[in-house]
VOTI-686542 format. One record per atom (N, C-alpha, C): x, y, z. Coordinates in pm, whole numbers, plus 50000, padded with zeros to 5 digits. Layout:
! residues N
XYZ...
***
This chain:
! residues 240
124069650054481125349648854567125039634254598126159624854601126279611354670125969610154790125229598454832124849597354994125449583355010125809583055154126369571255216125549570455360125809557755397124979556455521126099550455607125989555555772126609548855871125609541255932126069526255920124809516655947125489511356104126439516756165126609513556321127219524356366126019537856431126509545856491126529543656632127529544256739127259539456862126089548456930125679541657033124559551257138125269554857250125509567757245126179573657326125729575357505126269570857605126009577157742125439589357753124889592757872124049607157885125659614457910126719608857987127509618358014128459623057889128479613857820129269615657675128479625857587127119624357602126239633257498126849647057569126859650457689127149665057739128379666057740129109658057735130569661557723130869668857564130119659657461130019664457357128979677157299128359678857375127499692357370128269703157419128979702357538129899710457565131429716957469131809706157410132929706057335132189715257231131449708857166130809717357036130469734257075129939737057182129479747657235130869758757229131809749257286133149757657323133659762157193133489753757101134369757156985133859767356898132149770056939131819780756875132259795556948132319792957052132979804057136134349807257103134879803957023136379804456969136309815456840135179818756792135059829456713134509822656593133769834856498133579829956337134539826756268136059828456285137069827556204137459811756234137089804056311137509792756327136339782856261136869778456128135539773256072136309760456024137839759756032138179741756005139169738156131138549722456168139229720656280139699707356274140819706556266141469692056300141649686556413141469674156414141869664656548142689656356519143759658556623144809649956619145149641756753146099633656756146909631556883147919626756871149149623157007150159618856966150639604956967149549597256978149779579656959148409575056881148789563356838147349559356732146379556056876145199552556848144349547456924144209552057048144159565557030143569575457153141949576857126141299574857051140089577857037139479590256942140419596056847140259608056794139249608756677139139596056633137889593056507136709591956583136469584456685135469585556793134829597656790135789604256828135799620156873135239632556794135509627456641135499633856535133739630656488133719620656479132619613056415131189620456518131629618456649130659620256741130639639656783131609644656733131529657256723130839662056650130809655956536130169659956368128509656856406128449645656467126949644056492126179654256620127019657956670126519667156765126399683756719127329685756627127329698256582126039698056498126169686656394124879688856305123629686856369123409680856494122319682256578121879693656618122979704256640122419717956659122349726456579121929721556423121359730356329122279732956238123549728956297124749737956191125179723556068125499728355927126159720155834127539715155871127729704255885129249701355914129469688155839130929690855801131469679555698132709676155764132769660855762133919651655841134899652455745136189656855731137399646255611138169641755691137899632455645139129620155701140099619055634141239625355676142699622355593143319613255657143059603955708144069592955779144409580155665144909586255563144769576155412145619565355413146189561955539147119551855566146649540555641145839544955772144939535155875143759539655899142709546355810141489549055876140709538355924139899540255998138889529056048137699530856054137279546555984135799551955998134759541455915135299537255779134349527955720134039513455806135359508555836134779495655909134319496356049134559505156129134169508656284132929510256278132579518056189130909524656196130049519956053130539509455964129709502155882129299512855807129959522855725129959528655659129419520655506128209525855448127729518055329127229527155212128129525455124128069534154986127039529554906126609539354806125689536254721126489525154610125579515854534126279508954425127419520254334128569515854323129319525054208129639539154222129549541854365129649552354417130359550754552131889550654522132789548954646133949554954663134189567254574135189571254563135399578754689136899583854679137219592754841138249601454817138589608054936139809617654900140779614454834141369600554871142579595854765142299596154628140939589754601140839590754423140549605254393140469617254457140409631754427141849639454430142719635654526143979641854522144689631554406144779622854361145229616554276144889619054124143629627154122143269629653997142279621253935141829614453982140909601453942139509609153908139189613754005137649621354029137769636754051136629637954046136699655654049135629660154215135859671054277135399675454393134399670354428133029671154341131679671754399131349653254394132239646254336132119631854361132559625654482133039633754584133829627054694133169635554832132179644354814131519649654916130039641154913129969636455036128719628055080127619632255175126619631455117125199633055233125299618755312124999621155454124799609155516123719608455592123239597755634122219596355707121799604355847123339611555869122879620556010122719635655907121209639355990120749650055919121839664255947122329671455840123169680955853124609677955858124979662055837126069656555859126639653155714127949656155692128559651355571129929647455553130079640955471131609633855483132369629755385133809633655379134449632055263135429620255314135439609455271135689591255307137079593455244138109587355301139329585255210139309576555097138379569455040138489562654935138879547654968140189550454986141059536654934142439540955059142969530555122144169532855165145129534555103146409542255116147369543255009148759544255113149749541555082150899541155120151689554755124151589562955003151779573054954151109584655030150749584355140149559597755197150349609555180151479613955252151949625155221152019631355120152549624755001152469628954854151129629754816150049625654855148509628154825148399639754883148749640355009148069651655064148569667055070149609664454991150489676354966150059683654803149289676154756148939678754639148249690054640148649696954505147769712654489146089710054450145789699554506144499696754503143459700854622144539698954716144029697454876143219710054904144109725254886143979736654912142509741354813142129737554694140499742054652139819733254718140069722154758139179716754821138479721154958139759722955064139609730855211138569743155151139149751655052138279761855019136679763055020136529755754906135229750454906134599745955009135059735555102134179731055164134059740755311134869750655315134969759255424133809771555391133649770755240132879779255229131409775455200130859762155197129879756955175129169751255320129819748755406129379745455526130039755955661129039750655746129229758655897130449755155936131239741255953132569741155968132889726855936134149727055927134929715755855135689708255992135489694955996136499686756070136979677356024138239679356054139559672555989140139662356066139659647656043140459635356124141689634956052142779633656139144299633656083144909621756165145819618056097146619607556168147179613356277147959603456383148579612656509149989618456446149619630756517150749639156444152489632656521151959624956626153529619956697153909608156607153269604156503153579588656465153839592556301153149598556246153619602056072153339618656056153859624055952153779640655963152589644355864151989637755873150389638855738149639647455850149189646955979148529655356044149209668756027150809670656005150949686855995150769691055908150719683755777150429687655665148939693355662148179688355709146609693655710146439701855806147599706155876147299717655981147419729655936147959732355785148399742655703146779745555679146039736155634144469743855584143689743155682143999743455839142909743755921143059757256001141879760556070141889772056159142289771656310142109760956321142469757956477142469738256481142969736356599143389722056628143019717856750142509705256771142259699356880142959686456918144029686057040144579674157075143999664957141143719650257090143109642257179143909635757254143869637157410144789628857493144229616757557144479604057566144329595757631144739593757771143819593257847144149594657981145339583458034146319590358111147559578158170147969572458064148069579657975148969573957825149879584757791151029582657776151859592057721152949599957792153729608557778154579616257880154359632157827153939640357908153839653457904154869659157810156039657757785157059664857709156599660157552155739647357554155709643857414154439650057367153659652257444152159658557412152609674257393153309679857448153919696357464154589698057332155219684757284156029686057139155179684957048153919679157011152989678856959152209691456928152219696157036151209710657036152619721556968153579719857000154679729956945154959728156783154629713556746155109712356586153579717456505152509716556597151089723756529151099735556506151869741156623151839754256626152899761156545153889750956476154689758656384154429761256234153079754956220152479754356078151419768856078151199775056219150519785356201149019781956215149039768456268147569763756304147359769756471146629775156531146519775456669145779763656724146349759856837145909749256900144699751857001143599748556970142459755057053142249747757217142789739357206142879729057347142929713557319142809710257456142969691857433141909683057497141509675357431140529665857494140949653157560140709650457700140949642157793139889628457732140709619657676139659609657635139809594257718139149584357715139359572257802139299574257951138519582258006138759584258147137929572658201138399569558307137799558458413137249568358552135969575558552135809584758639135899575758773135739564758773135389555358896137019555758960137939555558900139339560658997139709569259023138879581559034139429595559058138409599559201138739604959317138129607859412137119617859376137359628559283136339639259227135869633359097134929627459050134289624158953134029634858860134989642758804134989650658722136359653758628136419660158546137209660658485137499675558446138409680058405138899696558384139399696058227138499699058147138799701258017139289716158019140859716757948141349730457966141669732057802141849747357810142109753157654142629767857688143339771457581144189784857594142729795057596141709793757544140319802157527139359798757595139089783957673137789784757705138339769857833137519766757918137569757258001135849752058064135419743058079134419736858159134709721458202133599722358303133809702958383132829696158308133119686658284131989674858217132099663858358130909661058355130279652358474129629638058434130049626558497129189613158475130279605658461129739595158413130619581658383131899582758299132419570558267133479574758189132919571558006133719579157932133319577257796134669574857688134409572457599135799571557471135709558357428136459555957332136349545857266137749544457166138109532557142139249530457073139149534756927140249540356866139609542256719139429528656605
***
């Protein structure tokens, strides 16, 4: 298997680590049938890639095998933000596989995060929906859900382009990342409605980029249709 290294993994504050632990645990409570989870948002730059990567790190740290599939083929920041370093001559990714340039085993990389694997985009493309609609996507997702304990799918913002809805068809659950004090409730509700129309259940929402010092009660409430919990501590979150 090919390998790659994340050279710029962010050091998380204690509150952020606890939030990630809670989120990971609550995903497990959703049931054994939740094996592939997409993370999306209404707008760009709400921190979904930050959350996806660190959720992968957290789940891997709990002893589960987890693979992160980067499907933001037009505007991925995974490589640049986190300093992804490929082996010389081994830099193919999802776009190459979907275009028929390489095979499935060439785009799944073991990372320097124990139990953590990733399918990078390989290269940015304009015809992203055409590629994500390829007949080659379903076999890839089937194999990944069989070989790994959980598959995390980082998608483009559903409220911006339709690519995320295409990926929802292959996922058993979705998390919507919502940046604090940004956007309208009806816009977020529309994102939830669109995802549900694909048949993918929305497991809940993650409130990101919270400045706890601005609140009288220094905690925020994580609400889901199936679970809820309190996160305590300082602000956390990052731009994509």
